[in-house]
C-alpha positions in Angstrom: 88.0 100.1 90.2 91.2 98.2 90.5 94.3 99.6 88.9 98.1 99.1 88.7 100.8 101.5 87.8 104.3 100.4 86.9 107.1 103.0 86.6 110.8 102.6 86.1 112.2 105.6 88.0 110.3 106.5 91.1 110.5 107.5 94.8 108.6 105.3 97.1 107.5 107.0 100.4 107.8 105.1 103.7 104.1 105.6 104.4 101.4 102.9 105.1 100.4 102.8 101.4 104.0 103.1 100.0 102.9 106.1 97.9 104.9 106.3 94.7 106.1 109.6 93.1 107.5 109.2 89.6 110.5 111.1 88.6 110.1 113.7 85.8 110.0 112.3 82.3 109.6 108.7 83.5 107.8 106.3 81.3 104.8 104.6 82.9 102.2 101.9 82.3 98.7 102.6 83.6 96.2 99.8 83.6 92.6 100.0 85.0 90.3 97.1 85.6 86.5 96.7 85.6 84.7 98.3 88.6 83.8 95.9 91.5 80.5 96.7 93.1 79.9 96.0 96.7 76.2 95.6 97.8 75.2 97.8 100.7 73.8 94.7 102.5 76.9 92.5 102.0 77.6 90.3 105.0 81.0 89.2 106.2 81.2 86.2 103.8 80.2 88.3 100.8 82.8 91.0 101.8 85.5 88.3 102.1 84.6 86.9 98.7 84.7 90.4 97.2 88.1 91.1 98.9 89.5 87.9 97.3 88.1 88.9 93.9 89.7 92.3 94.2 93.0 90.8 95.2 92.9 88.4 92.2 92.1 91.3 89.8 94.9 93.4 91.2 97.4 90.6 90.8 96.2 90.1 87.2 96.6 93.8 86.5 100.1 93.7 88.0 101.1 90.9 85.7 99.6 92.7 82.7 101.5 95.9 83.5 104.8 94.1 84.0 104.3 92.4 80.6 103.5 95.6 78.9 106.5 97.3 80.5 108.7 94.6 79.1 107.3 95.4 75.6 108.2 99.1 75.8 
């Protein structure tokens, strides 16, 4: 399941995933997308297509979260 979280006040850690810790009482927007199933027998081409699909979904969720944040 793809997701995106947008927060105004946060601490971003210097880790490989840039883990975010919101400050207390921070407003946030949480958006979840539809699950993306990966077949057990997916070959390299199928995996690459699914990766691209996931990336596109995450970009779309980021845009939606940014737009909702502007409406708050």
